[in-house]
C-alpha positions in Angstrom: -77.1 -43.5 -49.0 -75.5 -40.3 -47.6 -78.9 -38.9 -46.7 -79.6 -42.0 -44.5 -76.3 -41.7 -42.7 -76.9 -38.0 -42.1 -80.4 -38.7 -40.6 -78.9 -41.5 -38.5 -76.2 -39.2 -37.1 -78.7 -36.5 -36.4 -80.9 -39.0 -34.5 -77.9 -40.2 -32.5 -76.9 -36.7 -31.6 -80.4 -35.8 -30.6 -80.7 -38.9 -28.5 -77.4 -38.1 -26.7 -78.6 -34.5 -25.9 -81.9 -35.9 -24.5 -80.0 -38.4 -22.4 -77.7 -35.6 -21.0 -80.6 -33.3 -20.2 -82.6 -36.1 -18.6 -79.7 -37.2 -16.4 -79.0 -33.6 -15.4 -82.7 -32.8 -14.5 -84.1 -36.1 -13.3 -83.8 -37.6 -9.9 -84.2 -36.3 -6.4 -82.2 -33.1 -5.8 -80.9 -32.1 -2.4 -80.4 -28.4 -1.9 -78.2 -27.2 0.9 -76.8 -23.8 2.0 -73.5 -24.2 3.9 -71.6 -21.4 5.6 -67.8 -21.8 6.2 -65.5 -19.6 8.2 -61.7 -19.6 7.9 -59.1 -17.0 9.0 -61.8 -14.4 9.9 -63.6 -14.7 6.6 -67.0 -16.3 6.1 -68.9 -17.3 3.0 -72.1 -19.2 2.3 -72.8 -21.3 -0.8 -76.0 -23.0 -2.0 -75.6 -26.3 -3.9 -78.0 -28.9 -5.4 -76.9 -32.5 -5.8 -78.4 -36.0 -6.1 -77.3 -37.0 -2.6 -77.1 -35.2 0.7 -73.4 -36.0 1.1 -72.5 -34.7 -2.4 -74.5 -31.5 -1.8 -72.7 -30.8 1.5 -69.3 -31.7 0.1 -69.7 -29.5 -3.0 -71.0 -26.6 -0.9 -68.0 -26.9 1.5 -65.6 -27.1 -1.4 -67.1 -24.1 -3.2 -67.1 -22.0 0.0 -63.5 -22.9 0.9 -62.3 -22.1 -2.6 -63.7 -18.5 -2.2 -62.1 -17.8 1.2 -58.7 -19.5 0.9 -55.6 -19.4 -1.2 -53.2 -22.3 -1.7 -53.6 -26.0 -1.2 -52.8 -26.0 2.5 -55.5 -23.4 3.4 -58.1 -25.2 1.2 -57.4 -28.5 3.0 -57.6 -26.9 6.4 -60.8 -25.1 5.5 -62.4 -28.2 4.1 -61.4 -30.2 7.1 -63.1 -27.8 9.5 -66.7 -27.9 10.6 -69.3 -25.7 8.8 -70.7 -22.8 10.7 -74.1 -23.7 9.5 -75.8 -26.2 7.2 -79.4 -25.4 6.1 -81.4 -27.8 4.0 -83.6 -26.1 1.4 -86.6 -27.3 -0.6 -88.0 -29.6 2.1 -85.1 -32.0 2.3 -84.5 -32.9 5.9 -81.1 -32.7 7.5 -79.3 -35.7 8.6 -79.2 -36.2 12.4 
């Protein structure tokens, strides 16, 4: 009986790992390189996400985190327009 429970638990764990890997890898990925400038500092970040909006938002957040300190600066940076947005991997930019 204990052997059957062990096999069942192992199968469930394996299935969960496969599900996590599939959800991470599967689907259309949008890659974008965003450059942000704030207080004379500029940084560019490349991000991949399942949607264009998520990719841009994540790249802006990551870039602003590198060139600011404090919540007020982060919010001001994230609210500003990116210096450049370059779509990578054949994904077209939004008009």
